[in-house]
C-alpha positions, 0 to 999 in steps of 0.5 A: 247527824250529817254524813261525814265528808272524806277528804283526800284519798283512802289508800288500799292496804294489804292484809293485815293492815286492812284488818287493823282498825288503827289504819282503817278508822278515819280520823278528824281532819283537824289532826293533820291541820294542827300539824300543818299549822304548828309546822308552818309556825316553826318554819316561819320563825326559822326563816325569820331568824336564820335564813332571812338575816343570814342568807348572804353569809350562809348561801351567797357567792361570798358565803361560808360554803365557798372558797373563792370560786370553789364550792366546798361541797362539790364532791357531794354534787358530782359524787365520784363513784357513787353519785349523791342526790344533793340537788339544789334548784339554785344550781341552775335549771341545766344541772343534771339532777334538776334537768332530769327531774324536769324532763321526767315530770314533762314525760309523766305529765304528758302521758297522764294528759294523753291517757285522760284525753282518750279515756271516755269514762265520764266519771273520770276517777282521776279528777279527784286526784288532780283537776285539769287546771292543775294538770295542765298548769303542772305540765306547762311548768315542767315544759318551761323548766325543761326548756330552760334547762336544755337551753342552759345545757346547750350553752355549756357545750364545748366551744367547738360547737358552732353557734348556729348548731346551738341555736338550732338545738334550742329551737328544737327543744321549743318545737318539741313542746309545741308538738306535744301540746298540738297532740293534746289539742288534736286528742281533745278535738276527737275525744272531748270536744264538748269540754270547752273549758279544757279546750281553752286550757289547751289553747292557752298552753299552746300559746305559751309553748309557741311563746317559748319557741318564739323566744328560742327563735329570736335568740337564735336569730340574734346570735347568728346575726340573721335578724339584721336582714329584717327590714325596719327592726334589724338595726335595733334588734337585740337578744333578750336578757335571759342570762339571769334565768339561765345561769345558776342562782347560787352565785347571785345574792339578789336572787337568793334573797328574793327566794327567801321572800318567796319561801316566807310567802309560801310558808305563810300560805301553808299556815293559812291553808291556801293552795296547801299541797302546792305551797308545801311543795314550794316550801319543801323545794326551797328549803332543800335547795338552800340546805344543799348549798351549805352542809355546815348548817344541816343537822337533825332538825332539818331532817325532821322538818323534811319528814314532817313536810312530806306528811303535810304534802302527801296527807290532806292537811288542808281539809280543815282550818284552812282557806281551802277547806273554807272554800269547799265548806261553803258548798259542803258543810259536812264534817271532814275526815281523812285517812289515818295513815299519816298520823300512824306512820308518824307515830311508828317513826317516832317509836323507831327513832326513840328506840334506835337512839336508846339502843345506840346509847347503850353502847356508851359508858356514860349513860350507864354511870349516869354522867351523860347529861352532866357532860353535855350541860358542861359543854359551853358550845352547846348550852345556852347558859353555864352549868354553874347557874343551874340549881340542880345537884349532881345526883339529879342529873344522874337520875335524869340520865337513867330516866331518859335511857330507860324511857327511850329503850322501853318506848315501844313497850310503853306505847302498847297500852293507853295509860303508859302511852300517855305517860310516854308521850308526856315524858317525850314532850317534856324531854324536848322542851328541856332540850329547847330551853337548855341547848343551842342545837337549832330548831331540832326541839320545836320540829320534834314537838310538831310530831306530837301535835297530831296525836292530841285529841283535837276532836274532843277539845273543839267538838262537844259531841263526838259524831260517828267516825266512818269506817273504810269500806 
């Protein structure tokens, strides 16, 4: 039997987790891959039925989230005494929340690159975390977004600030990017001159940063009318059309529709496992940006989706059943294993979720007397069909109410033992399928069912023999 291939990072765990086999015994990569595929399929249906057809009605300039030019949820953005992080990329690169993230990413990535350039250790353990291609590419993206955000903030300065001062500030922002990448080139020449590929990457980053500075300089020349003094091109010169890029996108219906297509494409890439981590990051960012524009549409289903996307982003969900895995498997055909922490945390979160819900239901009288399911099914704003069309007598709804309450309250005890654990998870799956069939509450039920997907024994289904599971050392 070939030695297994361990994908992703195996985190250091403190005692007693380091002595707990459930958190140290590696699992097959197919479990996280199944989560990725199931979640991507549900999100594609969500995009095709909710976000795509109704993007203008829900999020556009004439949507339900606005009254004229006034945004209904502006108090969630500015926050008053306690600012809230309801950020959205569509509010523009210069929005304080967005610009803060971009500048922080620019600073962190710049420090990371400098530390790796001066590190003379040939083994370079950070290479497995982020390659030079990804690191320099992420730095360029952060630099560009930071520059655009600063330009937008400069444009929003009071009218008392002179045009020449604004133009100078934009050029200074571009010059900082050029200066930082120039430092990268100097350090590469001193410490890593033999890595020609890295050198070309940094040269490309330097050319791109000079391009950003050139755009800022050209805009400055046009605004100050100095360009008219340039021979031959002075009369026909015009500023670059950057308004579409520097203005907030939540007022541009076309930009929002294009972003829906980008969201669908990124979700499909996540489904097939192509650039898995980057695709998951794009999907998470765009979903968050859409949902934070209109809080009328946000419910528990969106919260569950974000939790699952975090596990997909941070875990090694592309280590099996993916294009990324196919590329690596051509050179390394060994079976793939991953650290079990995403599945264990998902299971722990599921236990806490059900138990907390059950405890909360104990405070209501309807669950004790067994009328809760009847009342919910009688609510025409929630159900898919009339209660009168159901062939169930009243006493069966009472029993169902008590079963759900007992199952949720005792869920932490049921999962302690193997056979009761299977029964508890089976009841949970049936419970969510029933919710999906009977209630109109968005995609809460299918997203919750995705929690159960990585807990299925995929290695027993797809592999006839069980290869030895490696232990964390």
